[in-house]
N, C-alpha and C positions, 0 to 999 in steps of 0.2 A: 504494499499500500504506499503510494507516494504522498508524502506530506507537503502540501502546497501553501505558500503564502502569496498574497496579491497586493500590489501597490495600487492605491487609488481606487478603493472599493466603493467610493461614493459617486464616481464618475460613470458615464454611459458604458464605457468599455468595462470598467471594474465591475459593475453590477452583472454584466453578462458573464464575466469570468468566474464570479462567485457561483452563479447558477450552473456554469458548465462543470465546475469542480464538484459541486453538490450532486450533480447527476451522474457523475462518472464513478462506477463501482470500484475502480482500481486507484482512486485518489481520494484524499481527505483534506478538507479545508482546515489548515492549521492556524493561519493568521491573516489579518487584513489591516492595511495601513490607510489612514487619512491624513490630511495636512496637519501639522502640529498645532495650528491655531484653530482647528476646526471644532465646532460645537458637537460633532459626531464622535469624538473620541469617547470610547466607553460604550457606544451603541452596538448591539448585536449586528454583525455584518449580514446575517441572513435576512433580518428585517429590512436592512437597507436595499437588499437585492430583491425583495418580494418573495423570499424563500422560506419565510417563517423563522423562528428562532433556532439558531444552530449552536448556540452556547460558545460563540467566539466573539469576543469584544474587540472593536476597532482600537488600534493603538496608533501613537503619533510617530514613533521611530522604529526603524528596522531592528535596532539593538534590543528593544524591549521583547522582541519575538524571536531573537536569534536562535534559541535552543529548541524552538517548537517546530521548525520546518526543514525540509530537505531541499526544495527548489522554490525560487522566488520567480514570480511572473510579473514583468514590468512593462506597461504600455503608457508611460508617462511623458516626460520631456527629457531632452538630452542631458541637462544638468543634473536632474534627479536620478536618472538612470545610471550615469557614471558614478555618482556618489554611492548608490546602492551596490554597484558592481564592486567598488572598492571594499565595502563592508562584507560582501560575499567572499571575496578573495581572502580577506583577513580571517574569516571564520570557517572556511572550507565548505561553503555553500555552492549550489548550482543556480543557474539563472536562465530564464527564457526572456528574451528582449524583443518586444514588438514595436518599440519606440522609433519614430521616423523623424527626419529633419536634422540629423546629425551632420555637422560640417566636416571638412577634411581632417582638421586637428582633432575633433571629437572622435572620429572613426579611428584615427591613429591611436588615440588614448585607450579606446575600447579594445583595439586589436592587441595592445601591449599586455592585456590580461590573458591572452589565449593560452599561455603555458602555465597559468596558475588556477584557471577557473573553467569548469565544463560549462559552456554557454551555447545556447541556440539563439542566433541573431538573425532575424528575417523581417523584411519590411511588410510581409503579408503571410499570415499563418494558414490561410485558406488552403485546403487540399486541392480544390479546383484551380486556384491561381497558380500553385506550384506545378500542377499538371500542365497548365498553359505555358509555363516557362519551358517545359520539355518540348512542347509542340513548336514553340517559337524557335528553338534551336534548329529543329528540322526544316521549318519553313524558310528560315533565313539562309541556311546553306543551299536550299533548292532554288530560292527565288531572288535573293538579295543582290547578287552580281549579274543578274540577267535582265537589267533594265527595269526593275520594279522600285517604285518610290516607297519609302517606309515612313509611316506616320503613327505616333502613339497618342491616343486620345484618352483622357481620364476625366471622371466626374465624381465629386464628393459633396457632402453637405456643406452648408454655408459657414460652419463653425471651424472647419479644418484650417490650420494655420500655415502649413507649408505646401509648397507647389514647386514643380509637379510632385505628385505623391511619390512615396518611396517605392510603391509597387510599379508605378509607371517608369521610374528611373531604372529599377531592376530589369523590367521588360526590355527597355532600351539597351541596357548593358549587355543582356544575354544576346540580343540581336547583334549589337556591335562586335562583341567577342567572337561570335560565330563567323563574322565576315572580316575579322582582322582589323576592325576599326575601333575608335574610342569615342566616347561621348564628348570628351574635352575637345576633340578636334572636329568631330562631325555632328555633334548635337546642336540642334537649332531650337531655342526655347522661346523666341519671340519674333513675331513678323508684324510689321506696321509700316504704313506708307509705302513709298517707293523702294521696296527692299530687293527688287530684282527677281529674276526667274529662279526657280529651284535648282540647286546643284545636284549632280548625279548621286553622290555618296552621303548626302546629309540624312539625318534621322530627326524628323520634326516631332515636336511635343505641342499638344493643345490641352488647355485646362479649363474645366468648368467648375464653379462653386455655386451651388443653388439648393435651396430647400433642405430636405432631409435625406438626400441620396446617400446611401450607405457606402457604395463604391462600385464604379463601373470602369472597366478598362478595355480598350480595343487597340489592337495593333494591325495597321492596314498595309498590305503589300499591293500597290497599284501600278498597273501599266496600261498601254493602250489596248483596250478590248476586254480587260478583265480586272477584277479586284478580289483579293482574298483577305478576309478578316478573321482574326482570332480574338474572341470576346469573352470576357468574364464579367458577370453581374452578380453582386451580393445584395440580397434583400434583407439580411439580418446580420447584426454583428456576432451572432452566435456562431456562425461559421468560423470566424477568426478565433472566438473563445475556445471552441472545441479543438481547433488545431493547435492552440497554445497549450491546452491541457495534455494533448497527445504528445507534444514536444517535451513537456515537463516529465512525463512518465518515461520517455525515451532517454532523456539526458541524465536521469536519476542515477544510472549506473554506468555512465561513460567517464572516461578519463578527461583530463583537461584538454581543451581545444575550442576553437570557434567553429561551430557547426551551423547549418541552416536547415530549412524544411526539406531541401532536396536530400539531405542526410537522413532526416527523420523518416521520410517516406521510402528510403531505399533507392533513390534515383541516382546517387553517387556513392563512391567508397567513402567511408567515414575517415575524417582527418584528425 
C-alpha cells in the first residue's frame, strides 16, 4: 500500500487528487498540505474534496507530515515544488511532479536532484496524452520532412497562468527531437502583423485561454491536399489525478532518477 501526501489539497487539482487516492485500492491518503496562512489548516482533507471525513487533517508544512508518507504529489508552482523537492531529498522521500511553467534555471535545479530522489516529472499525467506522444513520434518521422507544416494548438481554462502549456511544449519537443530539430531554433510562439510566410522547418504554437476548458491539444501535420491531426481532449481533471496516483505507486519502489510518464507506462526503458 503506497502512502501518498498531496500538496495544495484545497485547490481544483488537489481536490481531484484526494478523490483519486481515496478511490485507489492500492494507495492510502497519508497527508495533505494547504498554504501556511490558510484558515483550512486542521480541516479534514476528505471533507475539502467532497469525499467525507477521512481522518486526515490538513497541515501547513511538509515537515509536519514527513514521517507519514512515502510519495508526495505536487501540482503547485515552480517555487513551491522545488522547495518540496529539497525536503524530499533530505528525508529520503519520493515525489511525483505535475507542476508546469518551470524556466530553464528551475529545470536545471530540478534535474540536479535526479541522483538523490526517485521522481516522476511530467507536464501531463494523462495516459491518453502520453499515448499521443508516442503517436507523434511515428507521425513526425513519417511526415515531418516530407513537406508537411507542423502546428501545435492548445486550449485551457481562463485561470491557467503559463503559455504555451507544458503539454503543448512537450508535444512540440517530441516532434522536434524526432526530426532532429529544436524548439529553440524552430519553435514559433507568436505571429502578428506582417510576419512573412511560413518557413519550411518551423513548429508553430497557438494558445487559447477561455472559460472552463480542462485541456485540449492538437498537433497538425498539413500539406497540399491533406491534413493529419492528432488530438487529445480532457473533460475532467480526474484523468490527470488518476495518472498521478498511478505514477506514485510506480515510483514507490524505484531507485533515484528522473522519470516521466513514458517510463511509468512502459513506453521507454527506465532510467
